[in-house]
N, C-alpha and C positions, 0 to 999 in steps of 0.2 A: 780545750774549750771548743765548742762547736763553731763551725764557720757558716756564714750567711752571705749570700750574694744579693746585693741591692743595686739594681740598675747596672750590672756588669762589674761592680766593685766588691771585693771580698772583705768582709768584716768578721770579727770574732765576738762572741757574746752568747747570751746576754750577761751583762754585769748589772746587778740590781742596785739602784741608788738606795743608800741607807743600810746596805748589807755588804757589798763588795767594795774594796778599795780600788780606785782607778789610778793608773800610773801617772806620774808627773812627767810625762813625755809628750813629744809632738805627735799629734794624731788628728784624725777625723772621727767624730762621734755622731752616731745616729741615735737620737733619743726616741724611744718608742714604747708602746705598751701592747700587751696581747689584745687581739681583737678577733674573736671567733676562730676562724680557720688560719689566721695569719697575724701580722702585726700592723699596728697603726703607727706610722712615723709622724712624730710631732714636731721635731726640730732636727737640724743638722748643724753641728758646730765644728770648727777647726781651730787649733791653737798649738802653740809651742809647749804649753802645759795643759793638757786636756783635763786633768783632775781639777785644777783651779778654774778653768773655763766652765766646767759643768757646775761646780759648787757655787760660783759667782754669777751664773746666768740669770738674766732678767726673766727668764721663762720658767723658773722653778715652780711658781704657783700654778701656772698654766699646765705644766706636766702633771702635777698632783691632781688638779681638777679633772683632767681628761684620762687619767690612768684607770685601767680596769683591774689589774692584779699587780700593781706596782709599776715603777718607772724603770725601763730597761735601757742600758747603754750598750751599743754595738760599736766596736772600735776597729779602726785601721791605723796602726802605728805607721807614721810616715814623716820622715824628717825634711822632706822637700816642701817648703811653704807654698810655692806656686802650684805644685801638684795638688796639695791639700785644698787650696782655694778653688781650683778647677773642679775637683771632685764634689766639693760642697755645692758649688753653683750649678753643676750639671744635675745633681740629684734634686736640688731645690726647684730648678726650672721644670724638670720632668714631673715632679709631684706637687707643683705649686697649688693646685686646687684642693689637695687633701691634707696639707700640713696644717695642723691645728694651732701650733704655737710658733708662728713665724710672722714677721712684719715685712711685707713686700712693698717696695716702692717702685714706681714706674721705671726709674733709672736702673733698677737691678737687672733688667733683661733687655736693655736697649743696646 
């Protein structure tokens, strides 16, 4: 599977929601869609079971609404919970103004 570098972190994908089965493993997931010359990142998730986190996400409707050619999932399998949380927050902070399907609260970045 191809590799993609997002803000210095390596992810594999894309896995298409509705076509590809995601692993029930600990991972960080970047939820995106094709957007012209690149991808539009809509959400970043992290979980001990990324398949369940993606399937049960409150953002599923938002992903479908904003997708161009389907919803893509880029994964970084990672069993270190603290590291997964740090990666998620760093990407969210850097891309805060362009994430279509995220709920930011003031305390998220204090």
